[in-house]
C-alpha beads as a LAMMPS data file, in Angstrom:
LAMMPS data file: protein, C-alpha beads

246 atoms
245 bonds

1 atom types
1 bond types

-500.0 500.0 xlo xhi
-500.0 500.0 ylo yhi
-500.0 500.0 zlo zhi

Masses

1 110.0

Atoms # bond

1 1 1 -357.098 372.128 -192.482
2 1 1 -360.228 373.557 -190.934
3 1 1 -363.680 372.860 -192.320
4 1 1 -363.584 376.160 -194.216
5 1 1 -360.279 375.284 -195.953
6 1 1 -358.055 377.522 -193.841
7 1 1 -354.936 376.130 -192.175
8 1 1 -355.139 374.863 -188.629
9 1 1 -352.912 377.002 -186.409
10 1 1 -349.322 375.753 -186.614
11 1 1 -349.833 373.963 -189.935
12 1 1 -348.571 373.019 -192.520
13 1 1 -345.428 371.473 -191.029
14 1 1 -342.221 371.374 -193.066
15 1 1 -340.223 368.129 -193.218
16 1 1 -336.955 367.522 -195.022
17 1 1 -338.404 365.532 -197.911
18 1 1 -341.459 364.449 -199.845
19 1 1 -344.279 362.639 -198.046
20 1 1 -345.874 359.573 -199.632
21 1 1 -346.661 357.978 -196.285
22 1 1 -350.248 358.267 -195.062
23 1 1 -350.623 359.747 -191.552
24 1 1 -352.023 357.869 -188.552
25 1 1 -353.889 359.501 -185.675
26 1 1 -353.722 358.516 -182.021
27 1 1 -352.875 359.756 -178.556
28 1 1 -349.368 358.322 -178.441
29 1 1 -348.133 360.404 -175.484
30 1 1 -351.202 360.010 -173.268
31 1 1 -351.942 363.743 -173.007
32 1 1 -355.582 363.313 -174.031
33 1 1 -355.066 364.872 -177.465
34 1 1 -354.524 363.264 -180.853
35 1 1 -351.086 363.293 -182.435
36 1 1 -350.282 362.918 -186.142
37 1 1 -347.681 360.277 -187.068
38 1 1 -346.259 360.127 -190.600
39 1 1 -343.113 359.159 -192.492
40 1 1 -341.060 361.342 -194.805
41 1 1 -338.419 360.964 -197.498
42 1 1 -335.991 362.703 -195.139
43 1 1 -335.530 359.237 -193.503
44 1 1 -337.532 360.355 -190.461
45 1 1 -340.747 359.320 -188.714
46 1 1 -342.600 362.377 -187.472
47 1 1 -344.994 362.626 -184.533
48 1 1 -346.722 365.998 -184.287
49 1 1 -349.005 367.585 -181.722
50 1 1 -352.290 369.218 -182.721
51 1 1 -350.531 372.594 -182.881
52 1 1 -347.863 371.282 -185.292
53 1 1 -345.048 371.062 -182.768
54 1 1 -342.975 367.903 -182.398
55 1 1 -343.932 365.354 -179.767
56 1 1 -341.057 365.024 -177.296
57 1 1 -338.451 362.602 -178.697
58 1 1 -339.573 363.019 -182.299
59 1 1 -338.890 362.957 -185.248
60 1 1 -336.995 359.648 -185.204
61 1 1 -334.147 359.147 -187.655
62 1 1 -334.020 355.877 -189.603
63 1 1 -331.565 354.749 -192.257
64 1 1 -333.827 355.239 -195.276
65 1 1 -336.854 356.943 -196.745
66 1 1 -340.232 356.262 -195.150
67 1 1 -342.836 355.328 -197.745
68 1 1 -344.662 353.018 -195.326
69 1 1 -347.744 354.289 -193.471
70 1 1 -347.540 353.828 -189.691
71 1 1 -349.860 351.745 -187.512
72 1 1 -350.543 352.542 -183.857
73 1 1 -351.302 350.145 -181.013
74 1 1 -350.147 348.861 -177.646
75 1 1 -348.018 346.058 -179.055
76 1 1 -345.886 345.465 -175.941
77 1 1 -348.660 345.597 -173.337
78 1 1 -347.291 348.580 -171.400
79 1 1 -350.549 350.545 -171.637
80 1 1 -349.168 353.068 -174.144
81 1 1 -349.409 353.256 -177.921
82 1 1 -346.426 352.291 -180.035
83 1 1 -345.688 353.287 -183.634
84 1 1 -344.939 350.527 -186.176
85 1 1 -343.633 351.443 -189.629
86 1 1 -341.297 350.194 -192.374
87 1 1 -338.270 351.951 -193.868
88 1 1 -336.105 351.718 -196.966
89 1 1 -333.227 350.846 -194.606
90 1 1 -334.548 347.231 -194.787
91 1 1 -336.001 347.427 -191.262
92 1 1 -339.373 347.299 -189.547
93 1 1 -339.465 349.861 -186.762
94 1 1 -341.484 349.816 -183.537
95 1 1 -341.156 352.938 -181.429
96 1 1 -342.345 353.952 -177.979
97 1 1 -344.185 357.206 -177.303
98 1 1 -340.891 358.928 -176.482
99 1 1 -339.273 357.850 -179.774
100 1 1 -337.114 355.094 -178.305
101 1 1 -337.071 351.609 -179.794
102 1 1 -339.431 348.971 -178.419
103 1 1 -337.396 346.088 -176.971
104 1 1 -336.339 343.739 -179.785
105 1 1 -336.870 346.312 -182.529
106 1 1 -336.169 347.313 -185.285
107 1 1 -336.404 343.978 -187.096
108 1 1 -334.063 343.432 -190.042
109 1 1 -335.430 342.189 -193.383
110 1 1 -333.622 341.447 -196.634
111 1 1 -334.601 344.617 -198.487
112 1 1 -336.497 347.881 -198.284
113 1 1 -339.845 347.918 -196.484
114 1 1 -342.277 350.280 -198.176
115 1 1 -345.481 348.343 -197.453
116 1 1 -347.578 349.337 -194.450
117 1 1 -347.962 347.192 -191.314
118 1 1 -351.208 345.657 -190.072
119 1 1 -351.756 344.818 -186.396
120 1 1 -354.038 341.973 -185.328
121 1 1 -354.327 338.563 -183.689
122 1 1 -353.278 336.438 -186.644
123 1 1 -352.924 333.068 -184.909
124 1 1 -355.748 333.342 -182.377
125 1 1 -353.505 333.305 -179.288
126 1 1 -354.980 336.523 -177.896
127 1 1 -351.720 338.412 -178.581
128 1 1 -350.945 340.889 -181.299
129 1 1 -348.960 340.064 -184.419
130 1 1 -347.408 342.574 -186.823
131 1 1 -347.797 341.656 -190.502
132 1 1 -345.859 343.512 -193.182
133 1 1 -344.217 342.826 -196.548
134 1 1 -340.656 343.526 -197.642
135 1 1 -339.073 344.057 -201.046
136 1 1 -337.057 340.880 -200.361
137 1 1 -340.159 338.947 -201.488
138 1 1 -341.251 337.843 -198.005
139 1 1 -344.279 338.655 -195.861
140 1 1 -343.300 338.926 -192.205
141 1 1 -345.613 337.993 -189.305
142 1 1 -343.984 338.970 -186.037
143 1 1 -345.127 338.138 -182.526
144 1 1 -345.428 340.676 -179.738
145 1 1 -346.663 340.319 -176.159
146 1 1 -349.432 342.921 -176.204
147 1 1 -352.980 341.624 -175.729
148 1 1 -355.105 342.154 -178.827
149 1 1 -358.244 344.057 -177.863
150 1 1 -359.765 346.456 -180.347
151 1 1 -359.764 349.499 -178.049
152 1 1 -355.970 349.191 -177.628
153 1 1 -355.382 349.618 -181.388
154 1 1 -356.901 352.941 -182.521
155 1 1 -355.043 352.897 -185.868
156 1 1 -354.124 349.265 -186.655
157 1 1 -353.437 349.538 -190.404
158 1 1 -353.137 351.719 -193.494
159 1 1 -356.089 354.134 -193.676
160 1 1 -357.326 352.915 -190.278
161 1 1 -359.816 350.125 -191.064
162 1 1 -360.808 347.380 -193.504
163 1 1 -362.812 349.897 -195.550
164 1 1 -359.776 352.216 -195.741
165 1 1 -361.871 355.155 -194.565
166 1 1 -358.932 357.001 -193.008
167 1 1 -361.343 358.195 -190.311
168 1 1 -360.338 358.198 -186.656
169 1 1 -362.886 356.569 -184.367
170 1 1 -362.418 356.674 -180.582
171 1 1 -362.610 353.208 -179.080
172 1 1 -363.684 352.402 -175.536
173 1 1 -363.007 349.271 -173.474
174 1 1 -365.889 346.783 -173.605
175 1 1 -368.397 347.418 -170.831
176 1 1 -368.817 344.836 -168.075
177 1 1 -372.076 342.908 -168.442
178 1 1 -374.569 343.345 -165.633
179 1 1 -375.303 340.323 -163.393
180 1 1 -378.698 339.857 -165.043
181 1 1 -377.012 339.723 -168.478
182 1 1 -374.304 337.255 -167.513
183 1 1 -376.388 335.101 -165.157
184 1 1 -380.106 335.030 -166.011
185 1 1 -382.232 334.228 -162.960
186 1 1 -385.543 332.500 -162.316
187 1 1 -387.630 333.800 -159.384
188 1 1 -389.685 331.210 -157.483
189 1 1 -391.694 332.036 -154.359
190 1 1 -393.493 329.545 -152.119
191 1 1 -396.061 330.901 -149.664
192 1 1 -394.403 333.262 -147.242
193 1 1 -391.030 331.705 -147.693
194 1 1 -388.085 333.811 -148.818
195 1 1 -387.783 334.308 -152.565
196 1 1 -385.376 331.858 -154.080
197 1 1 -383.121 332.970 -156.933
198 1 1 -381.908 330.179 -159.132
199 1 1 -379.160 330.437 -161.715
200 1 1 -379.469 328.852 -165.157
201 1 1 -377.622 325.856 -163.699
202 1 1 -380.355 325.547 -161.089
203 1 1 -383.001 325.777 -163.792
204 1 1 -381.262 322.993 -165.670
205 1 1 -381.340 320.804 -162.570
206 1 1 -385.053 321.501 -162.010
207 1 1 -385.868 320.761 -165.642
208 1 1 -383.840 317.554 -165.443
209 1 1 -385.705 316.463 -162.301
210 1 1 -389.025 317.278 -163.969
211 1 1 -388.171 315.230 -167.052
212 1 1 -387.031 312.313 -164.900
213 1 1 -390.270 312.512 -162.908
214 1 1 -392.396 312.442 -166.076
215 1 1 -390.451 309.461 -167.404
216 1 1 -390.956 307.656 -164.080
217 1 1 -394.728 308.296 -164.205
218 1 1 -394.935 306.988 -167.798
219 1 1 -393.002 303.828 -166.927
220 1 1 -395.132 303.324 -163.810
221 1 1 -398.326 303.591 -165.852
222 1 1 -397.000 301.074 -168.362
223 1 1 -396.196 298.702 -165.512
224 1 1 -399.732 299.117 -164.081
225 1 1 -401.254 298.435 -167.521
226 1 1 -399.122 295.311 -167.883
227 1 1 -400.207 294.063 -164.451
228 1 1 -403.865 294.793 -165.260
229 1 1 -403.563 292.785 -168.488
230 1 1 -402.001 289.898 -166.623
231 1 1 -404.778 289.972 -163.987
232 1 1 -407.399 290.026 -166.754
233 1 1 -405.847 286.957 -168.378
234 1 1 -405.809 285.128 -165.026
235 1 1 -409.441 286.024 -164.362
236 1 1 -410.449 284.686 -167.783
237 1 1 -408.646 281.411 -167.078
238 1 1 -410.362 281.104 -163.702
239 1 1 -413.745 281.771 -165.338
240 1 1 -413.109 279.150 -167.999
241 1 1 -412.119 276.541 -165.401
242 1 1 -415.232 277.198 -163.303
243 1 1 -417.485 276.908 -166.360
244 1 1 -415.997 273.543 -167.364
245 1 1 -416.575 272.104 -163.894
246 1 1 -420.236 272.991 -164.079

Bonds

1 1 1 2
2 1 2 3
3 1 3 4
4 1 4 5
5 1 5 6
6 1 6 7
7 1 7 8
8 1 8 9
9 1 9 10
10 1 10 11
11 1 11 12
12 1 12 13
13 1 13 14
14 1 14 15
15 1 15 16
16 1 16 17
17 1 17 18
18 1 18 19
19 1 19 20
20 1 20 21
21 1 21 22
22 1 22 23
23 1 23 24
24 1 24 25
25 1 25 26
26 1 26 27
27 1 27 28
28 1 28 29
29 1 29 30
30 1 30 31
31 1 31 32
32 1 32 33
33 1 33 34
34 1 34 35
35 1 35 36
36 1 36 37
37 1 37 38
38 1 38 39
39 1 39 40
40 1 40 41
41 1 41 42
42 1 42 43
43 1 43 44
44 1 44 45
45 1 45 46
46 1 46 47
47 1 47 48
48 1 48 49
49 1 49 50
50 1 50 51
51 1 51 52
52 1 52 53
53 1 53 54
54 1 54 55
55 1 55 56
56 1 56 57
57 1 57 58
58 1 58 59
59 1 59 60
60 1 60 61
61 1 61 62
62 1 62 63
63 1 63 64
64 1 64 65
65 1 65 66
66 1 66 67
67 1 67 68
68 1 68 69
69 1 69 70
70 1 70 71
71 1 71 72
72 1 72 73
73 1 73 74
74 1 74 75
75 1 75 76
76 1 76 77
77 1 77 78
78 1 78 79
79 1 79 80
80 1 80 81
81 1 81 82
82 1 82 83
83 1 83 84
84 1 84 85
85 1 85 86
86 1 86 87
87 1 87 88
88 1 88 89
89 1 89 90
90 1 90 91
91 1 91 92
92 1 92 93
93 1 93 94
94 1 94 95
95 1 95 96
96 1 96 97
97 1 97 98
98 1 98 99
99 1 99 100
100 1 100 101
101 1 101 102
102 1 102 103
103 1 103 104
104 1 104 105
105 1 105 106
106 1 106 107
107 1 107 108
108 1 108 109
109 1 109 110
110 1 110 111
111 1 111 112
112 1 112 113
113 1 113 114
114 1 114 115
115 1 115 116
116 1 116 117
117 1 117 118
118 1 118 119
119 1 119 120
120 1 120 121
121 1 121 122
122 1 122 123
123 1 123 124
124 1 124 125
125 1 125 126
126 1 126 127
127 1 127 128
128 1 128 129
129 1 129 130
130 1 130 131
131 1 131 132
132 1 132 133
133 1 133 134
134 1 134 135
135 1 135 136
136 1 136 137
137 1 137 138
138 1 138 139
139 1 139 140
140 1 140 141
141 1 141 142
142 1 142 143
143 1 143 144
144 1 144 145
145 1 145 146
146 1 146 147
147 1 147 148
148 1 148 149
149 1 149 150
150 1 150 151
151 1 151 152
152 1 152 153
153 1 153 154
154 1 154 155
155 1 155 156
156 1 156 157
157 1 157 158
158 1 158 159
159 1 159 160
160 1 160 161
161 1 161 162
162 1 162 163
163 1 163 164
164 1 164 165
165 1 165 166
166 1 166 167
167 1 167 168
168 1 168 169
169 1 169 170
170 1 170 171
171 1 171 172
172 1 172 173
173 1 173 174
174 1 174 175
175 1 175 176
176 1 176 177
177 1 177 178
178 1 178 179
179 1 179 180
180 1 180 181
181 1 181 182
182 1 182 183
183 1 183 184
184 1 184 185
185 1 185 186
186 1 186 187
187 1 187 188
188 1 188 189
189 1 189 190
190 1 190 191
191 1 191 192
192 1 192 193
193 1 193 194
194 1 194 195
195 1 195 196
196 1 196 197
197 1 197 198
198 1 198 199
199 1 199 200
200 1 200 201
201 1 201 202
202 1 202 203
203 1 203 204
204 1 204 205
205 1 205 206
206 1 206 207
207 1 207 208
208 1 208 209
209 1 209 210
210 1 210 211
211 1 211 212
212 1 212 213
213 1 213 214
214 1 214 215
215 1 215 216
216 1 216 217
217 1 217 218
218 1 218 219
219 1 219 220
220 1 220 221
221 1 221 222
222 1 222 223
223 1 223 224
224 1 224 225
225 1 225 226
226 1 226 227
227 1 227 228
228 1 228 229
229 1 229 230
230 1 230 231
231 1 231 232
232 1 232 233
233 1 233 234
234 1 234 235
235 1 235 236
236 1 236 237
237 1 237 238
238 1 238 239
239 1 239 240
240 1 240 241
241 1 241 242
242 1 242 243
243 1 243 244
244 1 244 245
245 1 245 246
């Protein structure tokens, strides 16, 4: 709906059953516009353009009602968003932008899947895992080959984020740090010589040399003091010997 409560052109869209699934937003077909992905009790997963028309290849027929809320992300590393959702047909579905199954999917469980998937790097291997519960009493954590970077997962769970805001937020790839950010430099000039730029490694070497030099000076001074004390003792002995002879 528009801000004034009127229907957006082309909406509402009629499905063949009730809708308890919560929609996810993302550009699944790479056209630069957001699509709406949602499940229905007509056993179908719907993907709709902004004008309410079906995305090519959608809706996708499953074998049971869709109570689960879809998650969107590049789970297979092909550069496109995939749709992950559960169904009452006991399966977890992962679908490409054109509505075809991602290789290796759907995954069979022991009962209906009405919980909603969450996408994230569960085991810290840098790859995405899909976590979802089934009515068979098990929680499934499934590996996929897609790299887990936040900007590749615009709708990774039910209601979008950990605060369940349900608000779409465009994500951009992390910016490359500038050379001065990644490699701080120290500028040292000597007379008319060319300016020398030293990395932090170079600074560490210079500091290490400086510390070693200071330690050497301290030890040298201690040695001099020791020698002076020894000379003083010798002089006293010589003086005592001369006095006794007199």
